[in-house]
Backbone as JSON Lines, residues from 0, in Angstrom:
{"i":0,"aa":"X","n":[-9.9,25.17,102.42],"ca":[-10.64,24.36,103.34],"c":[-9.81,24.27,104.6]}
{"i":1,"aa":"X","n":[-9.58,24.65,105.88],"ca":[-8.82,24.63,106.63],"c":[-9.16,23.35,107.4]}
{"i":2,"aa":"X","n":[-8.19,23.44,108.29],"ca":[-8.1,22.01,109.33],"c":[-7.35,23.12,110.86]}
{"i":3,"aa":"X","n":[-7.82,22.43,111.21],"ca":[-7.05,23.1,112.93],"c":[-6.41,24.78,112.77]}
{"i":4,"aa":"X","n":[-6.72,25.22,111.58],"ca":[-6.34,26.6,112.25],"c":[-5.38,27.02,110.38]}
{"i":5,"aa":"X","n":[-5.07,26.22,109.84],"ca":[-4.38,25.5,108.86],"c":[-4.66,25.86,107.65]}
{"i":6,"aa":"X","n":[-4.58,26.03,106.79],"ca":[-5.23,26.61,105.38],"c":[-4.14,24.86,104.59]}
{"i":7,"aa":"X","n":[-5.18,24.66,104.19],"ca":[-5.16,22.82,103.48],"c":[-5.47,22.95,102.2]}
{"i":8,"aa":"X","n":[-5.01,22.2,100.97],"ca":[-4.7,22.57,100.61],"c":[-6.39,21.24,99.63]}
{"i":9,"aa":"X","n":[-7.32,21.83,98.91],"ca":[-8.79,21.2,98.35],"c":[-7.94,19.78,97.68]}
{"i":10,"aa":"X","n":[-8.55,18.66,98.28],"ca":[-7.34,17.78,97.0],"c":[-9.15,17.04,96.05]}
{"i":11,"aa":"X","n":[-8.85,16.05,95.09],"ca":[-9.78,16.25,93.96],"c":[-10.63,15.39,94.66]}
{"i":12,"aa":"X","n":[-10.59,15.09,95.8],"ca":[-11.93,13.91,96.31],"c":[-12.88,14.65,97.2]}
{"i":13,"aa":"X","n":[-12.4,15.9,97.57],"ca":[-12.81,16.89,99.26],"c":[-13.59,17.57,96.89]}
{"i":14,"aa":"X","n":[-13.42,17.69,96.6],"ca":[-14.59,18.3,95.28],"c":[-15.08,17.61,94.54]}
{"i":15,"aa":"X","n":[-15.35,16.34,94.62],"ca":[-15.66,15.05,94.18],"c":[-17.1,15.04,95.32]}
{"i":16,"aa":"X","n":[-16.75,15.12,96.58],"ca":[-17.68,14.59,97.45],"c":[-18.44,16.14,97.78]}
{"i":17,"aa":"X","n":[-18.06,17.06,97.67],"ca":[-18.72,18.97,97.15],"c":[-19.98,18.45,96.75]}
{"i":18,"aa":"X","n":[-19.78,18.19,95.28],"ca":[-20.65,18.28,93.85],"c":[-22.08,16.83,94.02]}
{"i":19,"aa":"X","n":[-21.04,16.21,94.74],"ca":[-21.82,14.91,95.28],"c":[-22.85,14.97,96.42]}
{"i":20,"aa":"X","n":[-22.85,16.3,96.89],"ca":[-24.01,17.01,98.1],"c":[-25.08,18.06,97.5]}
{"i":21,"aa":"X","n":[-24.94,18.09,95.8],"ca":[-25.22,18.73,94.51],"c":[-26.69,18.25,94.62]}
{"i":22,"aa":"X","n":[-28.06,18.24,94.35],"ca":[-29.06,17.23,94.7],"c":[-28.96,17.09,92.56]}
{"i":23,"aa":"X","n":[-28.66,17.78,91.84],"ca":[-28.99,17.95,90.98],"c":[-27.83,16.61,89.93]}
{"i":24,"aa":"X","n":[-26.81,16.53,90.42],"ca":[-26.11,16.17,90.26],"c":[-25.96,14.42,90.59]}
{"i":25,"aa":"X","n":[-26.17,14.5,92.02],"ca":[-27.0,13.02,92.21],"c":[-27.65,12.43,91.63]}
{"i":26,"aa":"X","n":[-28.82,12.81,90.98],"ca":[-29.77,12.33,90.31],"c":[-29.46,12.38,89.13]}
{"i":27,"aa":"X","n":[-28.68,13.35,88.68],"ca":[-27.92,12.58,87.19],"c":[-27.09,10.97,87.46]}
{"i":28,"aa":"X","n":[-26.43,11.0,89.0],"ca":[-25.76,10.27,88.23],"c":[-26.26,8.88,88.82]}
{"i":29,"aa":"X","n":[-27.05,9.05,89.38],"ca":[-28.54,7.57,89.92],"c":[-28.73,7.16,88.69]}
{"i":30,"aa":"X","n":[-29.72,8.24,87.06],"ca":[-30.45,7.91,86.59],"c":[-29.1,7.75,85.71]}
{"i":31,"aa":"X","n":[-27.47,7.77,85.29],"ca":[-26.71,7.01,84.68],"c":[-26.53,5.32,85.32]}
{"i":32,"aa":"X","n":[-26.8,5.47,86.54],"ca":[-26.59,4.6,87.07],"c":[-27.07,3.69,86.27]}
{"i":33,"aa":"X","n":[-28.82,3.86,86.87],"ca":[-30.03,3.38,86.0],"c":[-29.97,2.36,85.08]}
{"i":34,"aa":"X","n":[-28.82,3.3,83.95],"ca":[-29.58,3.03,82.49],"c":[-27.87,2.54,81.88]}
{"i":35,"aa":"X","n":[-26.83,1.93,83.12],"ca":[-25.49,1.65,82.99],"c":[-25.22,0.7,81.55]}
{"i":36,"aa":"X","n":[-26.63,-0.22,81.55],"ca":[-26.32,-1.63,80.58],"c":[-26.52,-1.06,79.32]}
{"i":37,"aa":"X","n":[-27.47,0.32,79.17],"ca":[-27.73,1.02,77.71],"c":[-26.22,1.79,77.67]}
{"i":38,"aa":"X","n":[-25.16,2.51,78.33],"ca":[-24.38,2.77,78.49],"c":[-23.55,2.21,77.64]}
{"i":39,"aa":"X","n":[-23.02,1.02,78.05],"ca":[-21.85,0.34,77.75],"c":[-22.5,-0.24,76.84]}
{"i":40,"aa":"X","n":[-23.66,-0.43,75.88],"ca":[-23.46,-0.45,74.51],"c":[-23.24,0.7,73.79]}
{"i":41,"aa":"X","n":[-24.07,0.98,74.53],"ca":[-23.57,2.6,73.46],"c":[-21.77,3.03,73.6]}
{"i":42,"aa":"X","n":[-21.14,2.84,74.42],"ca":[-19.78,2.88,75.0],"c":[-18.74,1.97,73.85]}
{"i":43,"aa":"X","n":[-19.18,0.5,73.68],"ca":[-19.21,-0.31,72.52],"c":[-18.86,-0.07,71.39]}
{"i":44,"aa":"X","n":[-20.66,0.18,71.18],"ca":[-20.62,0.4,69.51],"c":[-19.85,1.54,68.77]}
{"i":45,"aa":"X","n":[-20.57,2.48,70.19],"ca":[-18.68,4.52,69.45],"c":[-17.39,3.85,68.95]}
{"i":46,"aa":"X","n":[-17.12,2.81,70.1],"ca":[-15.52,2.38,69.93],"c":[-15.44,1.65,69.57]}
{"i":47,"aa":"X","n":[-16.23,0.71,68.69],"ca":[-16.56,-0.02,67.45],"c":[-16.09,0.48,66.45]}
{"i":48,"aa":"X","n":[-17.28,2.07,66.18],"ca":[-17.49,2.75,65.29],"c":[-15.89,3.93,64.89]}
{"i":49,"aa":"X","n":[-15.31,4.43,65.73],"ca":[-13.79,4.56,66.12],"c":[-13.03,3.88,65.3]}
{"i":50,"aa":"X","n":[-12.72,2.5,65.59],"ca":[-12.02,1.94,65.34],"c":[-12.34,1.8,63.96]}
{"i":51,"aa":"X","n":[-13.1,1.41,63.7],"ca":[-13.4,0.87,61.87],"c":[-13.45,1.95,61.2]}
{"i":52,"aa":"X","n":[-13.53,3.39,61.72],"ca":[-13.79,4.55,61.2],"c":[-12.98,4.8,59.86]}
{"i":53,"aa":"X","n":[-11.96,4.47,59.71],"ca":[-11.37,4.78,58.47],"c":[-12.23,3.63,57.39]}
{"i":54,"aa":"X","n":[-12.51,2.39,57.55],"ca":[-12.69,1.45,56.43],"c":[-14.44,2.49,56.55]}
{"i":55,"aa":"X","n":[-14.73,2.79,57.66],"ca":[-16.39,3.11,56.81],"c":[-16.31,4.35,55.69]}
{"i":56,"aa":"X","n":[-15.19,5.33,56.08],"ca":[-14.75,6.72,55.01],"c":[-14.5,5.42,54.29]}
{"i":57,"aa":"X","n":[-13.35,5.33,53.89],"ca":[-13.09,4.59,52.59],"c":[-14.62,4.19,51.92]}
{"i":58,"aa":"X","n":[-15.51,3.14,52.51],"ca":[-16.72,2.86,51.96],"c":[-17.66,3.41,51.41]}
{"i":59,"aa":"X","n":[-17.56,4.56,52.63],"ca":[-18.82,5.42,51.9],"c":[-17.51,6.23,50.88]}
{"i":60,"aa":"X","n":[-16.57,6.35,50.68],"ca":[-16.07,7.31,49.84],"c":[-16.18,6.77,48.1]}
{"i":61,"aa":"X","n":[-16.2,4.82,48.4],"ca":[-15.78,4.06,47.42],"c":[-17.47,4.63,46.99]}
{"i":62,"aa":"X","n":[-18.72,4.42,47.75],"ca":[-19.86,4.46,47.54],"c":[-20.25,5.58,46.29]}
{"i":63,"aa":"X","n":[-19.58,6.87,47.12],"ca":[-19.79,7.75,46.44],"c":[-19.39,7.82,44.84]}
{"i":64,"aa":"X","n":[-18.36,7.64,44.99],"ca":[-17.47,7.6,43.67],"c":[-18.15,6.47,42.61]}
{"i":65,"aa":"X","n":[-18.54,5.55,42.98],"ca":[-19.26,4.27,42.04],"c":[-20.56,5.43,41.57]}
{"i":66,"aa":"X","n":[-21.25,5.91,42.69],"ca":[-22.63,6.8,41.94],"c":[-21.96,8.19,40.98]}
{"i":67,"aa":"X","n":[-21.18,8.29,41.22],"ca":[-20.64,10.02,40.46],"c":[-20.36,8.88,38.96]}
{"i":68,"aa":"X","n":[-19.17,8.15,39.07],"ca":[-19.22,7.26,38.04],"c":[-20.37,6.87,37.58]}
{"i":69,"aa":"X","n":[-21.07,6.07,38.09],"ca":[-22.46,5.43,37.38],"c":[-23.02,6.37,36.75]}
{"i":70,"aa":"X","n":[-23.72,7.49,37.44],"ca":[-24.17,8.68,37.27],"c":[-23.48,9.6,35.64]}
{"i":71,"aa":"X","n":[-22.29,10.1,36.07],"ca":[-21.76,10.24,34.57],"c":[-22.32,9.49,32.88]}
{"i":72,"aa":"X","n":[-22.03,7.73,34.03],"ca":[-21.79,7.29,32.38],"c":[-23.41,6.72,32.18]}
{"i":73,"aa":"X","n":[-24.24,7.83,32.85],"ca":[-26.18,7.5,32.52],"c":[-26.32,6.24,33.0]}
{"i":74,"aa":"X","n":[-26.0,5.87,33.47],"ca":[-26.22,4.07,33.94],"c":[-27.28,4.3,34.83]}
{"i":75,"aa":"X","n":[-27.43,5.72,35.62],"ca":[-28.89,5.64,36.38],"c":[-29.46,7.36,35.27]}
{"i":76,"aa":"X","n":[-30.78,6.78,35.53],"ca":[-31.95,7.75,34.87],"c":[-31.96,8.78,36.08]}
{"i":77,"aa":"X","n":[-32.08,9.7,35.13],"ca":[-32.98,11.18,36.31],"c":[-31.55,11.71,37.01]}
{"i":78,"aa":"X","n":[-30.28,10.83,36.97],"ca":[-29.35,11.57,37.65],"c":[-28.66,13.02,37.37]}
{"i":79,"aa":"X","n":[-28.98,13.2,36.13],"ca":[-28.46,14.24,35.77],"c":[-29.68,15.89,36.49]}
{"i":80,"aa":"X","n":[-30.6,14.94,36.87],"ca":[-31.2,15.91,37.5],"c":[-30.9,16.42,38.78]}
{"i":81,"aa":"X","n":[-30.3,15.26,39.51],"ca":[-29.96,15.7,40.86],"c":[-28.45,16.36,40.51]}
{"i":82,"aa":"X","n":[-27.85,16.5,40.12],"ca":[-26.72,17.16,39.48],"c":[-26.9,18.81,40.16]}
{"i":83,"aa":"X","n":[-28.13,19.4,40.14],"ca":[-28.66,20.65,40.23],"c":[-29.37,21.13,41.13]}
{"i":84,"aa":"X","n":[-29.04,19.6,42.84],"ca":[-29.78,19.48,44.2],"c":[-28.69,20.44,44.74]}
{"i":85,"aa":"X","n":[-29.65,21.42,45.45],"ca":[-28.57,22.51,47.57],"c":[-28.22,21.4,47.84]}
{"i":86,"aa":"X","n":[-27.58,20.59,47.91],"ca":[-27.68,19.7,48.88],"c":[-27.08,20.4,50.67]}
{"i":87,"aa":"X","n":[-26.48,21.26,50.39],"ca":[-26.89,22.33,51.66],"c":[-28.12,22.94,51.89]}
{"i":88,"aa":"X","n":[-28.47,22.67,51.64],"ca":[-30.14,23.81,51.31],"c":[-30.52,22.2,52.13]}
{"i":89,"aa":"X","n":[-30.29,21.36,50.79],"ca":[-31.84,20.0,51.3],"c":[-31.18,20.09,53.01]}
{"i":90,"aa":"X","n":[-29.68,19.72,53.33],"ca":[-29.55,18.86,54.3],"c":[-30.07,20.29,55.36]}
{"i":91,"aa":"X","n":[-30.53,20.86,55.66],"ca":[-30.48,22.65,56.6],"c":[-32.36,21.98,56.44]}
{"i":92,"aa":"X","n":[-33.16,21.53,55.47],"ca":[-34.9,21.5,55.2],"c":[-34.8,20.21,56.31]}
{"i":93,"aa":"X","n":[-34.06,19.11,56.28],"ca":[-33.83,18.28,56.76],"c":[-33.79,17.62,58.08]}
{"i":94,"aa":"X","n":[-33.2,18.76,58.34],"ca":[-32.86,19.52,59.96],"c":[-33.97,19.65,60.09]}
{"i":95,"aa":"X","n":[-34.35,20.62,59.9],"ca":[-35.35,22.11,60.18],"c":[-37.13,20.53,60.32]}
{"i":96,"aa":"X","n":[-36.74,20.01,59.69],"ca":[-37.49,19.04,59.0],"c":[-37.57,18.11,60.76]}
{"i":97,"aa":"X","n":[-36.76,17.46,60.87],"ca":[-36.63,16.57,61.95],"c":[-36.87,17.16,62.9]}
{"i":98,"aa":"X","n":[-36.47,18.31,63.32],"ca":[-37.19,19.01,64.6],"c":[-38.29,19.16,64.75]}
{"i":99,"aa":"X","n":[-39.1,19.62,63.47],"ca":[-39.98,19.5,63.82],"c":[-41.19,18.69,64.66]}
{"i":100,"aa":"X","n":[-40.66,16.99,63.39],"ca":[-41.29,16.11,62.92],"c":[-40.91,15.56,64.97]}
{"i":101,"aa":"X","n":[-40.0,16.14,65.9],"ca":[-39.76,15.81,67.34],"c":[-40.65,16.37,68.22]}
{"i":102,"aa":"X","n":[-41.37,17.32,67.63],"ca":[-42.09,18.26,68.12],"c":[-43.54,18.05,67.9]}
{"i":103,"aa":"X","n":[-43.48,17.2,66.79],"ca":[-45.26,17.09,66.51],"c":[-45.27,15.65,66.79]}
{"i":104,"aa":"X","n":[-44.13,15.05,67.11],"ca":[-44.56,12.96,67.36],"c":[-45.81,13.05,68.52]}
{"i":105,"aa":"X","n":[-45.86,13.23,69.37],"ca":[-46.92,13.67,69.82],"c":[-49.09,13.59,69.28]}
{"i":106,"aa":"X","n":[-48.91,14.48,68.31],"ca":[-50.05,14.9,67.61],"c":[-50.18,14.06,66.18]}
{"i":107,"aa":"X","n":[-48.87,13.78,65.99],"ca":[-48.41,12.15,64.75],"c":[-49.13,11.42,65.06]}
{"i":108,"aa":"X","n":[-49.11,10.98,66.36],"ca":[-49.04,9.19,67.09],"c":[-50.58,9.52,67.26]}
{"i":109,"aa":"X","n":[-51.0,10.66,67.95],"ca":[-52.53,10.2,68.15],"c":[-53.44,10.23,67.21]}
{"i":110,"aa":"X","n":[-52.49,10.96,65.2],"ca":[-53.59,11.01,64.09],"c":[-53.84,9.6,63.8]}
{"i":111,"aa":"X","n":[-52.43,9.23,64.21],"ca":[-51.64,7.98,63.14],"c":[-53.09,6.32,63.97]}
{"i":112,"aa":"X","n":[-53.09,6.84,65.75],"ca":[-54.02,5.84,65.96],"c":[-55.08,6.28,66.0]}
{"i":113,"aa":"X","n":[-55.55,7.29,65.44],"ca":[-57.35,7.55,65.2],"c":[-57.74,6.99,63.78]}
{"i":114,"aa":"X","n":[-59.21,7.07,64.02],"ca":[-59.55,6.59,63.17],"c":[-59.3,7.11,61.46]}
{"i":115,"aa":"X","n":[-58.78,8.39,61.42],"ca":[-58.43,9.77,60.51],"c":[-57.8,8.26,59.47]}
{"i":116,"aa":"X","n":[-56.5,7.87,59.95],"ca":[-56.01,7.33,58.61],"c":[-57.06,5.71,58.5]}
{"i":117,"aa":"X","n":[-58.37,5.57,58.92],"ca":[-59.14,4.64,58.34],"c":[-59.49,4.83,56.83]}
{"i":118,"aa":"X","n":[-59.34,3.67,56.06],"ca":[-59.88,3.97,54.85],"c":[-61.04,4.38,54.73]}
{"i":119,"aa":"X","n":[-62.21,4.06,55.54],"ca":[-63.14,5.18,55.01],"c":[-63.39,7.0,55.27]}
{"i":120,"aa":"X","n":[-62.6,6.49,56.15],"ca":[-62.04,8.18,56.97],"c":[-61.05,8.6,55.53]}
{"i":121,"aa":"X","n":[-60.59,8.1,54.92],"ca":[-59.6,8.43,53.99],"c":[-60.19,9.31,52.69]}
{"i":122,"aa":"X","n":[-60.89,7.71,52.21],"ca":[-62.2,8.21,51.63],"c":[-63.07,8.88,51.6]}
{"i":123,"aa":"X","n":[-63.82,9.39,52.44],"ca":[-64.99,10.89,52.98],"c":[-63.99,12.1,52.84]}
{"i":124,"aa":"X","n":[-62.44,12.08,54.09],"ca":[-62.06,13.22,53.33],"c":[-61.28,13.59,52.0]}
{"i":125,"aa":"X","n":[-61.21,12.52,51.32],"ca":[-60.82,13.08,49.99],"c":[-61.81,13.11,49.15]}
{"i":126,"aa":"X","n":[-63.16,12.82,48.77],"ca":[-64.94,13.24,49.25],"c":[-65.04,14.38,49.23]}
{"i":127,"aa":"X","n":[-64.35,14.44,50.59],"ca":[-64.66,16.37,50.89],"c":[-63.94,17.8,50.36]}
{"i":128,"aa":"X","n":[-62.44,16.99,50.32],"ca":[-61.28,17.69,49.42],"c":[-62.1,18.53,47.93]}
{"i":129,"aa":"X","n":[-62.21,17.04,47.17],"ca":[-63.23,17.93,45.98],"c":[-64.11,18.68,45.87]}
{"i":130,"aa":"X","n":[-65.22,18.3,47.35],"ca":[-66.32,18.55,47.29],"c":[-66.1,20.22,47.76]}
{"i":131,"aa":"X","n":[-65.38,20.25,48.17],"ca":[-64.41,22.02,48.22],"c":[-64.08,23.34,47.55]}
{"i":132,"aa":"X","n":[-63.64,21.96,46.54],"ca":[-62.72,23.16,45.32],"c":[-63.66,23.0,44.61]}
{"i":133,"aa":"X","n":[-64.99,22.14,44.14],"ca":[-66.33,22.28,43.43],"c":[-66.8,23.11,43.77]}
{"i":134,"aa":"X","n":[-66.95,23.05,45.12],"ca":[-67.61,24.06,45.63],"c":[-67.44,25.67,45.42]}
{"i":135,"aa":"X","n":[-66.0,26.31,45.92],"ca":[-65.34,26.97,45.73],"c":[-65.52,27.59,44.58]}
{"i":136,"aa":"X","n":[-65.48,26.92,43.42],"ca":[-66.09,27.13,41.78],"c":[-66.66,27.2,42.1]}
{"i":137,"aa":"X","n":[-68.1,26.87,42.12],"ca":[-69.41,26.88,41.97],"c":[-69.65,28.79,42.77]}
{"i":138,"aa":"X","n":[-69.1,28.49,43.75],"ca":[-69.4,30.02,44.68],"c":[-68.49,31.05,43.62]}
{"i":139,"aa":"X","n":[-67.45,30.51,42.96],"ca":[-67.24,32.03,42.24],"c":[-67.77,32.82,40.87]}
{"i":140,"aa":"X","n":[-68.45,31.43,40.5],"ca":[-69.13,31.19,39.67],"c":[-70.56,32.62,39.55]}
{"i":141,"aa":"X","n":[-71.08,32.13,41.03],"ca":[-72.43,32.11,41.41],"c":[-72.35,33.19,42.59]}
{"i":142,"aa":"X","n":[-71.58,34.38,42.67],"ca":[-70.92,34.74,44.22],"c":[-71.73,35.12,45.3]}
{"i":143,"aa":"X","n":[-73.37,35.41,44.47],"ca":[-74.41,35.82,45.25],"c":[-75.3,34.72,46.17]}
{"i":144,"aa":"X","n":[-75.46,33.91,45.36],"ca":[-76.03,32.6,46.47],"c":[-77.47,32.79,46.68]}
{"i":145,"aa":"X","n":[-78.38,31.64,47.05],"ca":[-79.52,32.11,47.24],"c":[-79.95,33.3,47.98]}
{"i":146,"aa":"X","n":[-81.25,34.36,48.19],"ca":[-81.61,35.36,48.23],"c":[-82.32,34.93,49.75]}
{"i":147,"aa":"X","n":[-82.41,35.23,50.98],"ca":[-83.49,35.13,51.64],"c":[-83.41,33.7,52.1]}
{"i":148,"aa":"X","n":[-85.01,33.64,53.27],"ca":[-85.01,32.27,53.09],"c":[-85.8,31.7,52.54]}
{"i":149,"aa":"X","n":[-86.43,32.45,51.4],"ca":[-87.14,31.93,50.25],"c":[-86.44,30.92,49.56]}
{"i":150,"aa":"X","n":[-85.09,31.93,48.76],"ca":[-84.52,31.12,48.62],"c":[-83.48,29.84,49.53]}
{"i":151,"aa":"X","n":[-83.25,30.32,50.26],"ca":[-82.66,28.92,50.74],"c":[-83.72,27.68,51.13]}
{"i":152,"aa":"X","n":[-85.25,27.96,51.23],"ca":[-86.47,26.72,50.91],"c":[-85.49,26.34,49.71]}
{"i":153,"aa":"X","n":[-86.2,27.62,48.62],"ca":[-86.02,26.64,46.49],"c":[-84.8,25.63,47.06]}
{"i":154,"aa":"X","n":[-83.74,25.82,47.65],"ca":[-82.35,25.27,47.34],"c":[-82.58,23.6,47.9]}
{"i":155,"aa":"X","n":[-83.33,23.56,48.58],"ca":[-83.71,22.5,49.58],"c":[-84.21,21.62,49.21]}
{"i":156,"aa":"X","n":[-84.74,21.83,47.35],"ca":[-85.49,20.82,46.84],"c":[-84.33,20.45,45.87]}
{"i":157,"aa":"X","n":[-83.3,20.61,46.1],"ca":[-82.03,20.37,45.22],"c":[-81.66,18.49,46.13]}
{"i":158,"aa":"X","n":[-82.04,17.84,45.08],"ca":[-81.56,16.15,45.65],"c":[-79.99,16.32,46.0]}
{"i":159,"aa":"X","n":[-79.07,16.82,45.19],"ca":[-77.96,17.12,46.27],"c":[-77.74,17.62,47.08]}
{"i":160,"aa":"X","n":[-78.27,18.9,47.88],"ca":[-78.77,19.59,49.12],"c":[-78.81,19.1,49.8]}
{"i":161,"aa":"X","n":[-79.77,18.23,49.7],"ca":[-80.41,17.17,50.56],"c":[-80.13,15.97,51.22]}
{"i":162,"aa":"X","n":[-78.97,15.73,50.22],"ca":[-77.77,14.59,51.01],"c":[-76.81,15.36,51.38]}
{"i":163,"aa":"X","n":[-76.63,16.22,51.45],"ca":[-74.95,16.31,52.02],"c":[-75.78,17.11,53.54]}
{"i":164,"aa":"X","n":[-76.96,18.11,53.65],"ca":[-77.65,18.8,54.44],"c":[-77.43,16.96,55.28]}
{"i":165,"aa":"X","n":[-77.86,16.24,54.8],"ca":[-77.85,15.26,56.05],"c":[-76.76,14.72,56.59]}
{"i":166,"aa":"X","n":[-76.09,14.05,55.23],"ca":[-74.74,13.44,56.05],"c":[-74.1,14.58,56.72]}
{"i":167,"aa":"X","n":[-74.61,15.97,56.69],"ca":[-73.6,17.06,57.94],"c":[-74.43,17.16,59.29]}
{"i":168,"aa":"X","n":[-75.83,16.52,59.13],"ca":[-76.52,16.39,60.19],"c":[-76.53,15.16,60.61]}
{"i":169,"aa":"X","n":[-75.91,14.02,60.31],"ca":[-75.97,12.86,61.14],"c":[-74.54,12.72,61.96]}
{"i":170,"aa":"X","n":[-73.16,13.29,60.58],"ca":[-72.4,13.59,61.8],"c":[-72.33,14.74,62.76]}
{"i":171,"aa":"X","n":[-72.81,15.29,62.63],"ca":[-72.83,16.84,63.79],"c":[-73.88,15.45,65.09]}
{"i":172,"aa":"X","n":[-74.42,14.49,64.87],"ca":[-75.45,13.46,65.9],"c":[-74.58,12.89,65.81]}
{"i":173,"aa":"X","n":[-72.91,12.27,64.95],"ca":[-72.13,11.54,65.37],"c":[-70.88,11.83,66.77]}
{"i":174,"aa":"X","n":[-71.11,13.8,66.75],"ca":[-70.13,14.09,67.23],"c":[-70.71,14.76,68.66]}
{"i":175,"aa":"X","n":[-72.11,15.03,68.49],"ca":[-72.94,14.88,69.73],"c":[-72.21,14.09,70.29]}
{"i":176,"aa":"X","n":[-72.48,13.21,69.97],"ca":[-72.27,11.89,70.54],"c":[-70.73,11.81,71.68]}
{"i":177,"aa":"X","n":[-69.85,12.18,70.57],"ca":[-68.58,11.72,71.27],"c":[-68.4,12.61,72.17]}
{"i":178,"aa":"X","n":[-68.68,13.77,71.41],"ca":[-68.03,15.33,73.0],"c":[-68.92,14.66,74.08]}
{"i":179,"aa":"X","n":[-70.23,14.59,73.83],"ca":[-70.27,14.08,75.54],"c":[-70.29,12.84,76.03]}
{"i":180,"aa":"X","n":[-69.77,12.04,75.29],"ca":[-69.05,10.88,76.22],"c":[-67.55,11.61,76.85]}
């Protein structure tokens, strides 16, 4: 910086003023000021956590040792099966899963708010799943299926087929009404 033709050292205050001229910095500072109450709570919580870090660490160590002692004493049923668990792999899987869940949260919220989780819808989906498995087995046993139009017409005499087609037609009508809205 120059003043009256002479070089002047840039003071820290000048550096701050220059940074405040940046719109991104100003917007970030405004955002921080808007959430000052939340930041105060977070800082207080972190301060308490750091101050009690030794006590928390001792407590966790004690809990792990108690768990190990109970597991070796046979007090926990099934604890022997946990010894073979790859904790590092489990932690990585949980991290991957949590990242995926964060991205999928809007879709999951939409599904949970929809009628898809309604008990009646769940029963229909369970019946559909069983029908898909049974249908796959039947198609594997009789890969040819009905032949031609006459074969299809003959299959419509089966009451199960008529019920299934009737259900599909009603679903198509209801879906058509939904799409039309």
